[in-house]
N, C-alpha and C positions, 0 to 999 in steps of 0.2 A: 504493500500500500504506500503510495507516494505521499509527500507532505501535504500537497494541496487537497488530496482526497481525505486525509486525516482531519484537516482543519474543517472541511465541509461537514464531515460526519460528526465532529465534535459540536459544531454549531447547531446541527439539526437536533442532536440529543439535548443540548443545553436549552434550547427554546421549546422543546416538547413537540415540535412539528413532526407529524408522521412521515417517515421516509417513503418517498415515491407516491404519496397520497395526492388527492386533488388540491388545487389551490384554494385556500380559504380567502374569499374576497375581503374579509375584515382584517386580514393580516397585511393588506396592501395599502401603501400611501397612494395619494391621488396620482402621482407620477407613474407608479408601477401599475396602477389599475388602468391608466391610459394605454400603457404598453400591452397589457394583457388583452384589453378590449380590441385594440388594433390587430393583435395577433389572431383574434377570432374573425377578422374581416369586417369589423364594425368601425364606424367613424370614431375618431378620438373624442369628439365632443359628447358622445353618448356616455363616456366614462364619468363626466362631471355630474350628469343627471343620476347615474347609478350610485355614485359615491355619496351624494347628498341623501339619497333615500335609504342607503345601507345604514346610515347613522341616525335614523329616526327611531324613537321608542315604539315598541310594539311590532316592529318588522322582524318576523321570525323565519320567513322563507321567501323564495324568489317570487312567488305568486303575489306577495304583498308589496312588491316594488312599484307597481303601477306602470309597468312597461309592457310592450307588445308581447303577445304569446310566443312569437318567433324568437325574440331576444331572450325571453324568460327560459325557453326550452334550450337555447344555445348555452346560456350561463349554467343551467342545471346539469348539462351534459359534461361541462369542462371544469366546474368549480363547485365549491360548497360555501355556505354562509352560516357559520357557527353562531350560537347564542348561548347565554348563560341564564339559568333560572335558579333563584335561591332555594336551598334545601331547608333553610331556617331563617326566620326574621324575628329578632328580639327587640322590643320597644321598652325603653327605660322610662322612669318617672318623669324625666326632663324632656321626653319625646324624641330623644336620640334613638335611631334605629340601626341595629347591627345586622348585616346580611352575610350569611355563610353560603359559599358556593363550592360545589364539588366539581373538579375538572375531569376531563375524559380519562385521565390516568389515575384518578382517585385522590389526587392532591386536593387539600382544602385551603381556601383563601377567604378573606373577609373584606367587606367594605362597610363604612359607617356613614350614615346620613345625619348631619347635624343641622337642625333648624334653629334659627335665631332671628327674632324681629322680622318675620316674614321672608327671610332669605334662607337659602339652603346651601350648605357646604358638603361635598362628598369627599370622604377620605378613602382612597383607592390603594389596593395592593399592587406591587410591581413584581414580586417574586413569591413563589411558594416556599415559605420558610425564609431564613436569612443566614448568611455566612459571617456576619459581623461579630456575633457573639457578645453583644453588649450586655453587661450584667443587669442593667435596669430594665431590660426589654424581655417580655415573655416570649416573643417570637424568636429572639436570638437563642434562647435555650432549646428551641425545637430543632435546630439544625437547618441546613439548606437542602431543598429538594431540587429546584430549578428556576430559571427565569420564566416569566410569563410571556407568551406570544402577544403581539399587538392585539389580536382578536380577543384574547382573554382579558386584556386591560380594558379595551373598548367595551367588551361584553358586560363588565361590571357596571359601567356607566349607563349603558342602555337598559340593563335589567332594573336598576334602581329608578331610572326615569319612567320606565313602564309601570313599576310599582306605584310611583307617585301619581301618575295619571289615573291608575285604577283606584287609588285612594281618594280621588276627587280634587287633587291639586291641579289647578288649571292656570295656564299662562298663554300669552298670545302666540308664542312659538315654542317649539321644544327646547331651543337653546336657552330660553328664559327660565326653564325649570330649575336649573342649577346655577347658582351665582358664583360659586367657587369650586375648584377641583384641586385637591391636594394629594400628594403621593406620600402619605404618612401611615399607610396601612402596613401589611406584611412586606418585608424586604427592603433593600437599599436601592432606591431608584437609579442612582448613578451607576450601579453595577449592572444595570440592564438598560443602558443609555440608548442604544440603537433602537430597540423595540419600543422604548418609551417615546422617542421622537416620532416613530412611525404612527404610534397610537394617537 
């Protein structure tokens, strides 16, 4: 095995991406989505529309993107669109809500929604576990499992936004549901910098 192949294999293992699996559209930046869409023979401008709709709360499969059946079928043939759903939601006395998510490989991560004065801050995980080993941090004592893929970071945000809408929290646009996004959940965000930027 040559060095380049070793590095690629290590990267796939680190991010949790299935080797040889279909492309997860929520793992892609807009630039990479444009490349992917053009590779399918579609105009690049179509990617901007798809990208915006991929990141709306409540969109769980290709049929909910609101695009033509032909394009929907083409995307479904060559890609997947992963999503997260909380396995548990705990609400504290101060109305803070903690969401637990189980990933495809069984790893557990958490997000925390913090409401204050009509505004909402979401605290998101960037890794499953953490390698920093900080004595004051509960996650540090659990050890490190892996970096989260962009789709798993985005998935936390979309799942919580979907929960907010279902709970009756209304805003003019989906972007207004969350006022702040902070990476203070599980993991050290700068240790997963590339995936963080993509997300």
